[in-house]
C-alpha positions in Angstrom: -25.4 -18.1 1.9 -21.8 -18.9 1.0 -20.1 -21.4 3.2 -16.4 -21.0 4.1 -16.2 -17.5 2.8 -13.4 -16.3 5.0 -11.4 -19.5 4.4 -11.7 -19.0 0.6 -10.6 -15.3 0.9 -7.7 -16.2 3.2 -6.4 -19.1 1.1 -6.7 -17.4 -2.3 -5.3 -14.1 -1.0 -2.2 -16.0 0.3 -1.9 -17.8 -3.0 -2.0 -14.6 -5.0 0.4 -12.9 -2.6 2.9 -15.8 -3.1 2.6 -15.5 -6.9 3.0 -11.8 -6.8 6.1 -12.0 -4.5 7.6 -14.6 -6.9 7.0 -12.3 -9.9 8.5 -9.3 -8.2 11.5 -11.4 -7.1 12.0 -12.8 -10.6 11.8 -9.3 -12.1 14.3 -8.0 -9.6 16.7 -10.9 -10.4 16.1 -10.5 -14.1 16.9 -6.8 -13.9 20.4 -7.7 -12.9 21.1 -9.8 -16.0 21.5 -9.4 -19.7 18.2 -11.2 -20.1 16.3 -8.1 -18.9 14.6 -7.5 -22.2 11.1 -6.4 -23.2 10.3 -9.9 -24.5 11.4 -11.6 -21.2 9.5 -9.0 -19.2 6.4 -9.6 -21.2 6.8 -13.4 -21.0 7.1 -13.3 -17.2 4.1 -10.9 -17.0 2.1 -13.3 -19.3 2.9 -16.2 -16.9 1.8 -14.1 -13.9 -1.4 -13.3 -15.8 -2.1 -17.0 -16.5 -1.4 -18.0 -12.9 -3.7 -15.3 -11.5 -6.4 -16.3 -14.0 -6.2 -19.8 -12.7 -6.5 -18.6 -9.1 -9.6 -16.6 -10.0 -11.1 -19.6 -11.7 -10.4 -21.6 -8.6 -12.0 -18.9 -6.5 -15.1 -19.0 -8.6 -15.3 -22.8 -8.4 -14.9 -22.7 -4.7 -17.7 -20.2 -4.4 -20.0 -22.2 -6.5 -19.1 -25.4 -4.6 -19.8 -23.8 -1.3 -23.2 -22.5 -2.0 -26.1 -24.5 -0.8 -27.5 -26.7 -3.6 -31.0 -26.0 -2.3 -30.6 -22.3 -2.8 -29.2 -22.8 -6.3 -32.1 -25.1 -7.3 -34.6 -22.7 -5.8 -33.0 -19.8 -7.8 -33.1 -21.9 -11.0 -36.8 -22.7 -10.6 -37.6 -19.1 -10.1 -35.8 -18.2 -13.3 -37.5 -20.9 -15.4 -40.9 -20.0 -17.0 -43.8 -22.1 -15.7 -41.9 -23.4 -12.7 -42.2 -22.3 -9.1 
């Protein structure tokens, strides 16, 4: 069973929401300048993509960290031939 599930969801949802808001604000500000070009849009989009990938990696690490070691070990033993 996953420990701290709701906490992980809440924290990471907030983190993604902040990053999305920043991206939208940056795009809005950029749209009012001469710098509003395809290459700058793609650069900002690429940065958002990298940031969100990092958040998803953090989510995965948190999930793994919050599983019971006993359950993981038991799962591994079941999946290894000759072990039970």
